[in-house]
C-alpha positions in Angstrom: 8.4 2.3 -53.3 7.6 0.0 -50.7 3.6 1.0 -50.9 3.7 -0.1 -54.4 5.1 -3.1 -54.1 2.4 -4.0 -51.2 -0.5 -3.0 -53.6 0.8 -4.8 -56.4 1.2 -7.5 -53.7 -2.6 -7.4 -52.9 -3.8 -7.3 -56.7 -2.1 -10.1 -57.1 -3.7 -11.8 -54.3 -6.7 -10.6 -54.8 -6.8 -11.4 -58.7 -5.5 -15.1 -57.4 -8.1 -15.6 -55.1 -11.1 -14.4 -57.7 -9.7 -16.5 -60.1 -9.7 -19.5 -58.0 -12.9 -19.1 -56.8 -14.4 -18.8 -59.8 -12.1 -22.0 -61.6 -12.6 -24.2 -58.4 -16.5 -23.0 -57.4 -18.1 -20.6 -59.7 -19.3 -22.7 -62.4 -22.5 -24.9 -62.2 -21.9 -28.1 -64.1 -21.8 -27.2 -67.6 -23.7 -30.2 -68.6 -26.3 -28.9 -66.3 -26.9 -25.6 -68.3 -27.7 -26.8 -71.3 -31.3 -26.4 -72.2 -31.7 -29.3 -74.3 -35.3 -29.5 -76.8 -36.9 -33.0 -76.3 -35.5 -33.3 -80.3 -32.1 -33.2 -78.9 -32.4 -35.7 -75.9 -31.2 -39.3 -76.8 -34.8 -41.5 -76.1 -34.3 -45.0 -74.5 -37.0 -46.2 -75.9 -40.0 -44.4 -77.8 -42.6 -47.1 -76.6 -42.8 -44.8 -73.4 -42.1 -41.5 -74.8 -45.0 -39.3 -75.9 -45.0 -35.6 -76.8 -48.5 -34.9 -74.6 -48.3 -33.5 -71.7 -49.0 -35.8 -68.7 -52.1 -35.9 -67.4 -52.6 -33.5 -63.6 -53.2 -35.5 -60.5 -53.9 -32.1 -58.6 -54.9 -28.8 -60.1 -53.4 -26.7 -56.8 -50.2 -26.6 -54.6 -50.3 -25.6 -51.1 -46.0 -24.8 -50.7 -45.1 -24.5 -46.8 -41.0 -24.0 -46.6 -40.5 -23.9 -42.6 -37.0 -22.2 -43.0 -34.2 -24.9 -41.0 -36.9 -27.4 -39.5 -34.5 -30.3 -39.6 -36.0 -33.9 -40.2 -36.0 -35.3 -36.8 -38.1 -32.1 -35.3 -41.5 -33.9 -37.1 -40.1 -37.3 -37.7 -38.2 -38.1 -34.4 -34.1 -38.8 -33.3 -34.1 -41.8 -35.5 -34.8 -39.0 -38.7 -31.1 -38.0 -37.9 -29.5 -41.1 -36.6 -29.8 -39.7 -33.2 -30.3 -42.3 -30.4 -31.4 -41.0 -27.2 -31.8 -37.1 -25.8 -35.0 -34.9 -26.1 -36.8 -35.4 -29.2 -38.0 -32.1 -30.7 -41.1 -33.7 -32.3 -43.3 -33.9 -29.3 -43.6 -29.9 -29.7 -44.9 -30.7 -33.3 -47.8 -33.3 -32.3 -50.3 -32.5 -35.3 -47.6 -32.5 -37.8 -45.6 -35.7 -36.3 -49.0 -37.8 -36.4 -49.6 -36.6 -39.9 -46.4 -37.4 -40.9 -46.8 -40.8 -39.5 -49.9 -41.6 -40.7 -51.6 -42.8 -44.4 -52.2 -39.3 -45.2 -49.1 -38.3 -46.2 -45.7 -39.5 -47.2 -42.7 -38.1 -45.6 -38.9 -38.0 -46.3 -35.2 -37.2 -44.9 -34.7 -35.1 -47.6 -31.0 -35.0 -48.2 -29.2 -31.3 -48.9 -26.3 -30.2 -50.3 -23.5 -28.2 -49.5 -23.5 -25.3 -48.4 -26.7 -25.5 -46.8 -27.6 -22.0 -47.0 -31.2 -20.5 -48.1 -30.7 -19.8 -51.4 -28.7 -22.5 -52.5 -31.0 -25.0 -51.5 -34.2 -22.9 -52.6 -32.2 -22.9 -56.8 -32.5 -26.5 -55.8 -35.5 -27.1 -55.0 -37.0 -25.2 -58.2 -34.1 -26.5 -60.2 -33.3 -29.9 -59.3 -30.0 -28.8 -60.0 -27.2 -28.9 -57.2 -25.6 -25.5 -57.2 -22.5 -24.4 -57.0 -20.7 -24.0 -53.7 -19.9 -20.3 -54.3 -23.1 -19.8 -53.8 -23.1 -19.6 -50.1 -21.6 -15.6 -50.8 -24.3 -15.4 -53.2 -26.8 -16.1 -50.4 -26.8 -12.4 -49.0 -27.2 -11.4 -52.7 -29.7 -13.1 -54.7 -30.4 -12.4 -58.2 -32.8 -13.5 -60.8 -32.5 -17.2 -61.5 -32.1 -18.2 -65.1 -33.2 -21.6 -66.8 -35.3 -24.2 -66.7 -37.0 -23.9 -63.1 -40.4 -25.4 -61.8 -41.7 -22.2 -60.8 -41.1 -20.5 -64.8 -43.0 -23.7 -65.6 -45.6 -23.5 -63.4 -46.3 -19.4 -64.5 -46.1 -20.7 -68.7 -48.9 -22.8 -67.6 -50.8 -20.4 -66.5 -50.7 -20.9 -62.7 -51.2 -17.9 -60.5 -48.8 -17.6 -57.6 -49.1 -16.1 -54.6 -46.1 -15.5 -52.1 -45.6 -14.7 -48.2 -42.9 -15.0 -46.2 -38.8 -15.0 -47.4 -37.9 -12.1 -50.1 -35.5 -14.5 -51.6 -38.4 -16.0 -53.6 -39.0 -12.4 -55.0 -35.5 -12.3 -56.1 -34.6 -15.0 -57.5 -38.7 -15.1 -59.3 -39.1 -10.9 -60.5 -42.6 -10.2 -61.3 -43.7 -13.9 -61.1 -46.3 -13.6 -58.0 -49.7 -11.6 -58.6 -49.8 -11.0 -55.1 -46.9 -11.2 -52.2 -46.2 -9.6 -49.2 -42.0 -10.7 -48.8 -40.1 -10.3 -45.4 -36.7 -9.8 -45.1 -34.7 -13.4 -43.9 -31.6 -11.8 -43.2 -32.4 -9.9 -39.8 -31.6 -13.3 -37.6 -33.0 -11.6 -34.0 -36.2 -10.9 -35.7 -38.3 -14.3 -34.7 -41.6 -13.0 -34.7 -42.6 -11.0 -36.8 -41.2 -13.0 -39.7 -43.7 -15.1 -39.2 -46.7 -13.4 -37.9 -46.8 -11.4 -41.2 -47.0 -14.9 -43.0 -49.6 -16.1 -40.9 -52.1 -12.9 -40.8 -52.5 -13.6 -44.3 -54.0 -17.6 -44.4 -57.7 -16.6 -42.9 -58.8 -15.5 -46.5 -55.7 -17.0 -49.0 -57.2 -20.4 -46.8 -60.8 -19.3 -46.0 -62.5 -22.7 -45.5 -66.0 -21.3 -46.7 -64.0 -19.9 -49.8 -66.0 -17.0 -49.4 -62.9 -14.7 -49.5 -62.2 -13.6 -53.1 -58.4 -14.1 -52.2 -59.3 -18.1 -51.4 -59.8 -18.1 -55.1 -57.8 -16.1 -57.1 -54.7 -18.3 -56.9 -53.5 -22.2 -58.1 -50.2 -21.4 -55.7 -49.5 -20.4 -52.7 -46.1 -20.5 -51.3 -45.6 -19.6 -47.8 -42.1 -19.4 -46.2 -41.6 -19.5 -42.6 -38.2 -17.7 -41.2 -38.9 -18.2 -37.4 -37.8 -21.8 -36.4 -33.9 -20.6 -38.6 -33.8 -17.2 -36.2 -34.5 -19.0 -33.1 -32.3 -21.5 -34.0 -28.9 -19.0 -34.5 -29.9 -17.3 -31.9 -30.4 -19.7 -28.7 -30.4 -23.3 -30.4 -32.6 -25.9 -31.7 -33.6 -26.9 -27.9 -34.0 -24.1 -26.1 -37.1 -22.5 -25.0 -38.0 -20.2 -27.2 -37.3 -23.3 -30.1 -39.8 -25.6 -28.7 -42.2 -22.4 -28.3 -41.8 -21.6 -32.2 -42.6 -25.3 -32.9 -45.3 -25.7 -31.1 -46.6 -22.4 -33.2 -45.7 -24.1 -36.3 -47.6 -26.9 -35.7 -51.2 -24.9 -35.1 -50.3 -23.2 -38.3 -49.4 -26.7 -40.3 -52.9 -28.2 -38.7 -54.6 -24.4 -39.6 -53.4 -25.4 -43.2 -54.1 -28.5 -43.7 -57.8 -28.6 -42.7 -58.6 -25.5 -44.3 -56.7 -27.4 -47.5 -59.5 -30.6 -46.9 -62.5 -28.2 -46.2 -62.2 -26.0 -49.3 -61.8 -29.2 -51.1 -64.8 -30.2 -50.0 -66.8 -27.4 -51.7 -65.1 -26.8 -54.8 -66.4 -27.4 -58.0 -67.1 -31.6 -58.2 -65.1 -31.7 -61.4 -61.9 -29.8 -60.3 -59.0 -31.8 -58.7 -57.4 -31.9 -55.0 -55.1 -29.4 -53.8 -51.9 -30.8 -53.1 -50.2 -29.5 -49.6 -46.2 -30.1 -49.9 -44.5 -29.2 -46.3 -40.4 -28.7 -46.4 -37.3 -27.4 -45.0 -34.6 -25.4 -47.4 -31.9 -27.5 -44.6 -31.5 -28.3 -41.3 -29.5 -26.7 -38.4 -26.8 -27.9 -35.9 -26.9 -28.6 -32.4 -25.9 -24.8 -32.0 -28.6 -23.8 -34.1 -25.8 -22.7 -37.0 -26.3 -24.1 -40.6 -24.0 -24.3 -43.8 -21.7 -27.4 -43.4 -22.5 -31.3 -44.8 -23.0 -33.0 -41.3 -26.2 -35.1 -40.6 -28.1 -32.6 -38.8 -27.6 -29.8 -41.5 -27.8 -31.6 -44.5 -31.8 -33.5 -43.3 -34.2 -31.3 -44.6 -38.0 -31.7 -44.5 -40.7 -33.2 -47.5 -43.6 -34.1 -46.4 -47.0 -34.4 -49.2 -50.4 -34.7 -47.5 -52.5 -36.4 -50.5 -55.8 -37.3 -50.1 -55.3 -41.3 -51.2 -53.7 -43.7 -48.3 -50.5 -44.1 -48.4 -47.6 -46.0 -46.7 -47.1 -45.0 -42.6 -43.3 -44.8 -42.2 -41.0 -42.1 -44.1 -38.1 -42.7 -46.3 -34.9 -41.4 -47.7 -35.0 -38.8 -50.6 -32.1 -36.4 -52.1 -33.9 -32.9 -52.0 -33.8 -32.2 -55.7 -35.9 -35.3 -56.0 -39.1 -32.6 -55.3 -38.6 -30.9 -58.9 -39.4 -33.6 -61.0 -42.1 -35.3 -58.8 -43.7 -31.8 -59.0 -43.9 -31.7 -62.9 -45.0 -35.0 -63.0 -48.0 -33.9 -60.6 -49.3 -31.5 -62.4 -48.4 -32.3 -65.8 -45.1 -30.1 -66.7 -42.0 -30.8 -68.5 -39.2 -31.6 -66.1 -36.4 -29.1 -66.3 -33.8 -29.6 -68.3 -31.1 -29.0 -66.2 -32.5 -31.2 -63.5 -31.3 -34.0 -61.8 -33.7 -35.6 -59.5 -35.3 -38.4 -59.9 -39.4 -38.9 -59.5 -40.6 -40.3 -56.0 -42.2 -43.5 -56.9 -44.2 -43.9 -53.5 -45.8 -40.1 -54.4 -47.0 -40.8 -57.9 -48.4 -44.4 -57.6 -51.5 -43.6 -57.2 -51.3 -41.3 -60.5 -53.3 -42.4 -64.1 -49.4 -41.6 -65.6 -47.0 -43.1 -63.2 -45.6 -45.0 -65.9 -45.1 -42.3 -68.8 -43.7 -39.9 -65.5 -41.2 -42.0 -65.1 -39.9 -42.9 -68.5 -40.0 -39.1 -69.0 -38.0 -38.4 -66.1 -35.4 -41.2 -67.7 -35.2 -39.6 -70.9 -34.7 -36.1 -69.2 -31.6 -37.8 -67.1 -30.3 -39.9 -70.0 -29.8 -36.5 -72.1 -27.4 -35.6 -69.3 -25.7 -39.0 -68.6 -25.2 -38.8 -71.9 -22.7 -35.6 -71.9 -20.8 -37.0 -69.2 -20.6 -40.4 -70.5 -18.3 -42.0 -73.0 -19.6 -43.8 -76.3 -18.6 -47.1 -74.6 -20.3 -46.2 -70.9 -23.4 -45.2 -73.0 -23.3 -48.4 -75.0 -23.2 -50.9 -71.9 -25.7 -48.5 -70.1 -28.1 -49.1 -72.9 -27.4 -52.6 -73.5 -28.1 -52.6 -69.3 -31.3 -51.4 -69.7 -33.4 -53.9 -71.1 -32.0 -56.4 -67.9 -33.1 -52.9 -65.3 -36.4 -52.6 -64.1 -37.3 -48.5 -64.0 -36.6 -48.0 -60.7 -33.0 -49.2 -61.3 -32.3 -47.2 -64.3 -33.5 -43.9 -63.0 -31.3 -44.6 -59.7 -28.1 -45.4 -62.3 -28.6 -42.1 -63.9 -29.4 -40.4 -61.3 -25.8 -41.3 -59.4 -24.4 -40.9 -63.4 -25.1 -37.3 -63.4 -24.5 -36.0 -59.6 -21.1 -37.8 -60.0 -18.1 -35.6 -60.6 -16.4 -35.9 -63.6 -13.8 -32.9 -63.0 -15.7 -30.9 -66.2 -16.8 -28.2 -63.5 -13.9 -27.2 -62.8 -12.4 -24.2 -64.8 -8.8 -25.2 -65.6 -7.5 -22.2 -67.3 -9.4 -19.7 -64.7 -7.3 -22.1 -61.4 -4.0 -22.3 -63.6 -3.9 -17.8 -63.9 -5.0 -17.9 -60.2 -2.0 -20.0 -59.1 0.3 -17.7 -61.5 -1.2 -14.9 -60.4 -0.3 -16.1 -56.6 3.0 -17.1 -57.6 3.5 -13.8 -58.7 2.4 -12.3 -55.8 4.6 -14.0 -53.7 7.5 -13.3 -55.9 7.5 -9.8 -54.9 6.6 -10.5 -51.6 9.6 -12.5 -51.0 11.9 -9.7 -52.7 10.6 -7.4 -50.7 11.5 -9.6 -47.5 13.4 -7.7 -45.2 16.9 -8.5 -44.6 17.5 -11.2 -41.4 20.7 -12.5 -40.2 19.8 -16.5 -39.6 19.7 -17.9 -36.4 18.7 -21.3 -35.3 15.4 -19.1 -34.2 14.5 -18.5 -37.2 14.9 -21.9 -38.9 12.9 -23.0 -35.8 10.1 -20.9 -37.2 11.1 -22.0 -41.0 10.7 -25.8 -40.3 7.2 -25.1 -38.5 6.1 -23.5 -41.2 6.7 -26.1 -43.4 5.6 -28.3 -41.4 1.7 -26.6 -41.0 1.9 -26.6 -45.1 2.7 -30.3 -45.8 -0.3 -30.9 -43.3 -2.7 -29.7 -45.9 -2.8 -33.2 -48.0 -4.1 -34.8 -45.2 -7.9 -33.9 -44.4 -7.7 -35.1 -40.7 -4.8 -32.5 -40.1 -7.3 -30.0 -41.7 -10.0 -31.0 -39.4 -7.1 -30.8 -36.8 -5.4 -27.7 -37.9 -5.8 -26.3 -34.3 -3.7 -29.2 -33.0 -1.0 -28.3 -35.4 -0.6 -24.7 -34.6 -1.0 -25.5 -31.1 1.8 -27.9 -31.3 3.7 -24.7 -33.0 3.5 -22.6 -31.1 3.9 -24.2 -27.6 7.3 -26.1 -28.9 8.5 -22.9 -30.1 7.7 -21.1 -26.7 9.4 -24.6 -24.9 12.3 -23.9 -27.2 12.4 -20.0 -26.2 12.6 -20.9 -23.0 15.2 -23.5 -23.0 17.3 -21.0 -24.9 16.9 -18.1 -22.3 17.5 -20.4 -19.1 21.1 -21.1 -21.3 21.7 -17.7 -21.7 20.5 -17.1 -18.0 18.3 -14.5 -19.5 15.9 -14.7 -16.6 13.6 -11.5 -17.2 12.8 -13.2 -21.4 12.0 -16.5 -19.6 9.6 -14.7 -17.0 8.2 -13.1 -20.1 7.8 -16.2 -22.2 6.3 -18.5 -19.7 3.4 -16.0 -19.1 3.0 -16.3 -22.7 2.9 -19.4 -22.9 0.3 -19.9 -19.5 -2.6 -18.3 -21.7 -1.6 -20.0 -24.8 -2.5 -23.0 -23.3 -5.8 -21.9 -21.5 -7.1 -21.1 -24.8 -6.2 -24.5 -26.3 -8.4 -26.1 -23.1 -11.5 -25.4 -25.8 -10.7 -28.0 -28.6 -9.8 -31.7 -29.1 -9.1 -33.9 -31.7 -11.4 -35.2 -33.3 -12.7 -38.5 -31.8 -10.3 -38.8 -29.5 -12.2 -38.9 -26.5 -14.2 -41.9 -28.2 -11.6 -43.7 -29.5 -9.8 -43.6 -26.1 -13.0 -44.9 -24.3 -13.2 -41.3 -22.5 -16.7 -40.3 -21.5 -18.0 -37.4 -22.6 -17.5 -33.6 -20.5 -21.1 -32.4 -21.4 -23.7 -34.8 -20.1 -27.8 -34.8 -20.4 -27.7 -32.4 -22.9 -25.6 -29.2 -21.3 -25.7 -26.0 -23.1 -22.0 -25.5 -24.8 -21.2 -28.9 -25.4 -23.7 -29.1 -28.6 -20.2 -30.0 -30.7 -18.5 -32.5 -28.5 -19.5 -35.3 -30.0 -19.5 -33.9 -33.9 -17.3 -35.9 -35.7 -16.7 -33.1 -38.4 -15.7 -30.3 -35.4 -12.5 -30.3 -32.7 -15.0 -27.9 -30.3 -15.1 -29.3 -27.2 -17.3 -26.2 -25.4 -18.1 -23.2 -26.4 -18.9 -22.6 -22.6 -17.5 -19.5 -20.9 -14.2 -20.7 -18.9 -15.7 -19.5 -15.5 -19.1 -20.8 -16.1 -20.3 -21.6 -12.9 -17.7 -20.0 -11.1 -19.0 -16.2 -11.2 -22.2 -15.0 -12.8 -22.2 -14.3 -16.3 -22.6 -10.7 -15.6 -19.5 -10.4 -13.6 -17.2 -12.3 -16.2 -18.6 -10.0 -18.7 -17.8 -7.0 -17.3 -14.4 -8.5 -15.8 -13.1 -9.8 -18.9 -14.3 -5.7 -20.6 -12.1 -4.5 -17.6 -9.2 -6.4 -18.5 -9.4 -6.0 -21.9 -9.6 -2.0 -21.6 -6.8 -1.9 -18.7 -4.9 -3.7 -21.6 -5.4 -1.2 -23.8 -5.0 1.7 -21.9 -1.0 0.9 -20.5 0.0 0.1 -24.1 -0.9 3.1 -24.8 0.7 4.5 -21.7 3.4 3.0 -23.0 3.5 5.3 -26.2 5.6 8.6 -26.5 2.9 10.7 -28.3 1.6 14.3 -27.9 -2.4 12.7 -28.4 -1.8 10.0 -26.0 -4.1 10.7 -23.5 -7.1 11.8 -26.2 -6.8 8.5 -27.5 -7.1 6.8 -24.1 -10.0 8.7 -23.0 -11.7 7.7 -26.3 -11.0 3.6 -25.9 -12.0 4.0 -22.6 -15.4 5.3 -23.5 -15.7 2.7 -25.9 -15.4 0.5 -23.9 -17.2 2.1 -20.8 -20.0 1.7 -24.2 -19.6 -1.6 -24.4 -20.5 -2.2 -20.6 -23.3 -0.3 -20.8 -24.6 -2.4 -23.7 -24.0 -5.5 -21.8 -26.0 -4.8 -18.8 -29.3 -3.1 -21.0 -28.5 -5.3 -24.2 -32.0 -3.7 -25.5 -30.5 0.3 -25.7 -28.9 0.7 -29.3 -27.3 3.5 -28.4 -24.6 2.4 -26.4 -23.4 0.2 -28.7 -23.6 3.4 -31.9 -21.4 4.9 -29.1 -19.2 2.0 -29.4 -19.2 2.1 -32.7 -18.5 5.7 -32.8 -15.0 5.5 -30.7 -13.7 2.7 -32.8 -14.5 4.7 -35.9 -12.9 7.8 -34.4 -10.1 5.2 -33.8 -9.5 4.2 -36.7 -9.4 7.7 -38.0 -6.7 8.5 -35.8 -4.9 5.4 -36.2 -4.5 6.4 -40.1 -3.4 10.1 -39.3 -1.8 10.2 -36.0 2.1 9.0 -36.7 2.8 9.6 -33.5 0.9 6.7 -32.1 2.4 4.5 -34.8 -0.9 2.6 -35.5 -1.6 1.8 -32.0 -5.9 3.4 -31.9 -6.1 0.6 -35.4 -5.6 -2.1 -32.2 -7.4 -0.1 -30.0 -10.7 -0.2 -32.5 -10.5 -3.9 -33.0 -10.4 -4.7 -29.2 -13.8 -2.3 -28.6 -15.3 -4.2 -31.9 -14.3 -7.4 -30.3 -15.4 -7.1 -26.5 -19.3 -5.4 -28.6 -19.4 -8.0 -30.8 -18.1 -11.3 -29.4 -20.5 -13.7 -27.7 -20.8 -13.2 -24.0 -19.1 -16.8 -23.3 -16.0 -15.9 -25.7 -15.1 -12.6 -23.7 -13.2 -14.5 -20.9 -11.1 -16.2 -23.9 -10.8 -12.7 -25.3 -9.5 -11.7 -21.9 -7.0 -14.3 -22.2 -5.8 -12.9 -25.2 -5.0 -9.6 -24.7 -3.1 -10.8 -21.7 -1.3 -12.9 -24.1 -0.4 -10.2 -25.9 0.5 -7.8 -23.6 3.1 -10.5 -22.8 4.6 -10.9 -25.6 5.0 -7.2 -27.0 7.4 -7.0 -23.8 9.2 -10.6 -24.4 9.5 -9.3 -28.1 10.9 -5.6 -26.6 13.4 -6.9 -23.7 14.7 -9.5 -26.8 14.8 -6.8 -29.8 12.7 -10.1 -32.2 12.8 -8.7 -35.7 10.4 -8.2 -38.3 10.4 -11.9 -39.2 10.0 -13.5 -35.7 7.4 -10.6 -34.8 5.2 -11.6 -37.7 5.5 -15.1 -37.9 5.0 -15.6 -34.2 2.0 -13.0 -34.1 0.5 -15.3 -37.3 0.7 -18.6 -35.5 -1.0 -16.5 -32.2 -3.5 -15.2 -34.2 -4.2 -18.6 -35.7 -4.5 -20.1 -32.4 -6.7 -17.4 -31.0 -8.9 -17.8 -34.4 -9.4 -21.5 -33.2 -10.3 -20.6 -29.2 -12.6 -18.0 -30.2 -14.6 -21.4 -31.0 -14.3 -21.2 -35.4 -13.3 -24.2 -37.4 -12.7 -24.9 -41.0 -16.7 -25.0 -41.6 -18.8 -22.6 -42.1 -20.9 -24.3 -39.6 -19.6 -22.5 -36.5 -19.9 -18.9 -38.3 -22.0 -16.7 -36.2 -24.2 -14.1 -37.7 -26.4 -13.5 -34.6 -24.0 -10.7 -33.0 -23.9 -9.1 -36.3 -26.6 -7.6 -36.0 -25.7 -5.8 -32.8 -27.3 -2.3 -32.9 -29.1 -2.4 -35.8 -32.3 -1.2 -36.2 -32.9 -2.2 -39.6 -31.1 -4.5 -41.9 -27.7 -3.4 -43.9 -26.1 -5.9 -46.3 -22.7 -3.9 -45.8 -23.0 -4.0 -42.4 -23.9 -7.0 -41.3 -21.5 -8.9 -43.8 -18.9 -6.3 -42.5 -19.5 -7.8 -38.8 -20.1 -11.3 -39.5 -16.7 -11.1 -41.2 -14.7 -9.1 -37.7 -16.6 -11.6 -36.1 -15.3 -14.6 -37.4 -11.8 -12.8 -37.9 -11.7 -11.3 -34.2 -8.2 -13.2 -33.1 -6.5 -12.9 -36.2 -7.2 -8.8 -36.5 -6.7 -7.9 -33.1 -3.4 -9.9 -33.0 -1.6 -8.6 -36.1 -2.8 -5.7 -35.4 -1.6 -5.7 -31.8 2.5 -7.3 -33.5 2.2 -4.8 -36.4 2.0 -1.7 -34.8 4.5 -1.8 -32.4 6.3 1.2 -33.2 8.2 0.0 -35.4 8.1 0.5 -39.7 5.1 -2.0 -41.1 5.9 -2.6 -44.3 8.7 -5.4 -43.6 6.4 -7.0 -41.6 4.0 -6.8 -44.2 6.1 -8.5 -46.6 6.6 -11.5 -44.1 2.9 -11.8 -43.8 2.2 -12.1 -47.6 5.4 -14.2 -48.0 3.7 -16.5 -45.5 -0.1 -16.5 -46.3 0.4 -16.5 -50.2 2.8 -19.4 -49.5 0.1 -21.7 -47.9 -2.6 -20.2 -49.9 0.0 -21.4 -53.2 0.3 -25.0 -52.2 -3.6 -25.3 -50.9 -5.0 -24.1 -54.6 -2.6 -27.4 -56.1 -4.1 -29.4 -53.0 -7.4 -28.1 -53.3 -6.7 -29.2 -57.4 -5.5 -32.2 -56.9 -8.2 -33.9 -53.8 -11.3 -32.6 -56.6 -12.7 -36.1 -56.4 -12.0 -37.0 -53.1 -14.9 -37.9 -50.5 -14.8 -35.1 -48.7 -13.9 -32.4 -51.3 -17.1 -30.6 -50.2 -17.0 -31.2 -46.9 -13.4 -30.5 -46.0 -11.4 -28.8 -48.5 -13.5 -26.6 -49.9 -15.0 -25.1 -47.0 -11.2 -24.5 -46.3 -10.5 -23.0 -48.9 -13.4 -20.2 -49.0 -11.4 -19.4 -45.5 -8.2 -19.2 -46.9 -9.8 -16.9 -49.6 -11.2 -15.2 -46.8 -8.1 -15.0 -44.8 -6.7 -13.2 -48.2 -9.3 -10.4 -48.1 -9.2 -9.8 -44.6 -5.2 -9.2 -45.2 -5.7 -7.5 -48.0 -8.0 -5.3 -45.8 -5.2 -4.7 -43.4 -2.6 -4.3 -45.5 -4.4 -1.2 -46.6 -4.9 0.3 -43.2 -1.2 -0.2 -42.5 -0.5 1.3 -45.9 -2.6 4.5 -45.4 -0.8 5.0 -41.2 2.4 4.6 -43.7 1.5 7.1 -46.5 0.2 9.7 -43.9 4.0 9.1 -42.3 5.5 9.9 -45.7 3.9 12.7 -46.5 4.1 14.2 -42.8 8.0 13.6 -43.5 8.0 15.4 -46.7 6.2 18.2 -45.3 
């Protein structure tokens, strides 16, 4: 009966999460999904509107995308408002000089969240802001439906060639007459992903045009991935990044000069070739991306044009590329476009005025669906006194502004009802409890935390709430034990509290140092302090605890040894007949992890560690005598294998905390309520101690490829999930598998998590027009959903343990 109830709770949680994602994130703006035909589009003025196509200013396009090329890497530090520090544009001298010359027009193009590749490519081709949920679809791109600039090029007879990221083939299948694509998800490859593109340039951009391949295309698309991959592995200021930027600079120089040479020998009647260089997003100072910080959203957009132009760069939105390209090549503007033409690029064309008015009509048709009749009339009256540029800006602001129509109220309501029903089931199955002051204290702490969701600042500093609650709880318990003269339990609690405080040391209250005029700890671009001055993150440092004290190798081996000893001793405390076999398997897995740390280029050791984890997972399910302990040991092996070396000392301290908490819980005979609630609090503190946050920016994907020789979407996705959820996994398995029935503990866990998710869903909808909806509330909602899904997985595994125990008892 308990297992059936748990299955129902998990089903309700899953349904609630899916419906909430659909209602809050899953739908594109409905006003942007309508493909308006010209006859349906309200016209502002017929004098400037014509059904005849615009004349082309160019007849060929070379479109180069350098993944994650941050604007300052070409335009200098001022492009992202960094004053002082290393100027990365020095490593791209040719491109930087070109951007500042009168032969190009450069922009800092703002990319909207989520700043990951697939949603950004959608924006670059449709002119439409993608749905926030596209951050999940990034790993499984589907063919792009609806109006887009690539399809319009094809309909206009353009012959298109692609080299680079295979995401383009997923979005536009059958569109390219010739292609050689590479996977963009094997993040440890920083060489082949780029050389596989560059090796084709000698033929495609043959300056003499003797190669047949240099004459049979109209649009050449090149997507380089190496900068993004180097950023993920070593960050933007690493030696390898500087080498990669120099390589890209040489490639840009070769492409630009080849285009100029080709244009000289092409037919005199031919129009010039347009060269566009852009990036899909930027990167943080640690090389990650996905959030809304200025480093992540500042992408580059550069037009190399033959006519003299202004030599200073400007700001634009990334979606402005689409109407600009459509106007330069005489194409219709995609009906869902929200961008406005870049006036400086179009000024030298003969149809400059017509292009602006076409864009005006197209944006007006979108705005009309959002405006009331009074707002439409007010704009029509104001239009007569506005310049066309001002009118375009006004329309773009109106189209991009949320009016709530992108939210599906029915889906949100059904999601809330499903979550509430699951919460009711969890409350119904809660184990009986005799209320004590301790229970009231943890209950009050839970209420305080949930209430903090109403503040964006509290969400950004959630680690502070969890650490405050946990530290306060340890203090209250110590006082209680001292009053009862239970000095043994007091000693165990002090031993638990010390690791808690050490783990807290990696985080800060955002802006605390700056508001209190404290000097930064990390000066002169010290590695590991990239987040310290980030206004959106609470991480002080990602450096190791023992950095500069012992060698990294010794620290890694020492941390793994501590975790190994913890697991072996905990297994020793069980009475199972299979204890020795589990200990041997665990030790073998840890030895494999140490060998891989010493010889990281030998995947066999990683494979051995994976094998040990899988076997322990199976044994944890089928061996009743071990009470699920092998599950925790399997998680610790994966933890040591997948976490960054700088995190391993923190993981060792986390294992020490769990060991002493286990002793305290045994000594005080803590019930399922206390074990679970305190375990949940410790898991959240551990989550932040390992460098996670409320933003996707801090998700580390590089170690998700450990031991892999080929890319597997499912495996990489699971390992990425595990890396983020390492602390919650090991802590919850530690507290939920100490030899007691887990059904009651799981009911407590689900009651807490569903209450939190239910309240946050309501707050998320209430805050839908908040200034920080996409930079704070939405990413946090994604983490809430991720925690629900991960808890479902843990529940299923532990339920299997209970099921095998039940079968064994029946037999």
